[in-house]
N, C-alpha and C positions, 0 to 999 in steps of 0.2 A: 492722164489724158492731157494733150497739148491744148491749152486754153481756147478762147474764142478767136475767130479770125481777127477781130479788132485788137485783141491783146497781142497777137503774134505779129500782125502786119502794119498796124497804124501807130507806129512809134515816131514821135516827133523828131525831126532833123535826121532821120535815117533814110537813105536812098536804097530802095530795093530793086535791083535789076533782076536778081535771081535769089531765091531762098532755098537752101538745101536743108532738109530735115533728115538728120540721122536718127533712125528709130531704134538704135541699140544693136547689140550683136545678134540678138534673136528677133529683131523687128517688133519688139513688144510695145513701143510707144505709139498709141493710137493718134492719128491725125484726123480731126473732125471734118465733116463735110463743110462746115462753116469756114474753116481755114482755107480749104480748097476753093470755095466760092469767093471768098474775100480776095485771095490771090488773083483769081481770074478777073474780078472787078477792077483791081488795081494794076492790071497788066504785069503782074509779077510772075516770072517763070518759076514755078514750084517744082522742086525735085525731091522726091521722098525715096530714100534708100536705107538699107541696113547700114550700120555704122562703118563697116569695112569698105563699103562702096562710096559712102558719103564723103569720107575723108579724101578721096581722090580729087574732089573739087576745091580743096583748100587753097590752091594757088590761083583759082579763077578770079579775074578782076570783077569788081562790082557785085560780089556774092556775099551773102550773109548766111549765117548758120544757126541752127538749133540742133545740138548734138546730145543725144541721150546716152550717157555713159553708165555702165554698170560696173560692179566690182570686178567681174571677169574681164572686162575690156582693159583694165589697168594691169593685169597680170602679164 
């Protein structure tokens, strides 16, 4: 499970315009309601996608990532 909203979004000296969470190739990484709520409170655009779709955002400016990689993703 992806930690609390505070753990994920309240990182000192990091500016979040957008946070993309890649939930793995099978979408198995759970994103808690607290993470979604905290993103909304901090005006962070939260994008939750399976890994293959999340990586399409890698070149977006002002975007941060949490990517769940599995062994199968590396093959």
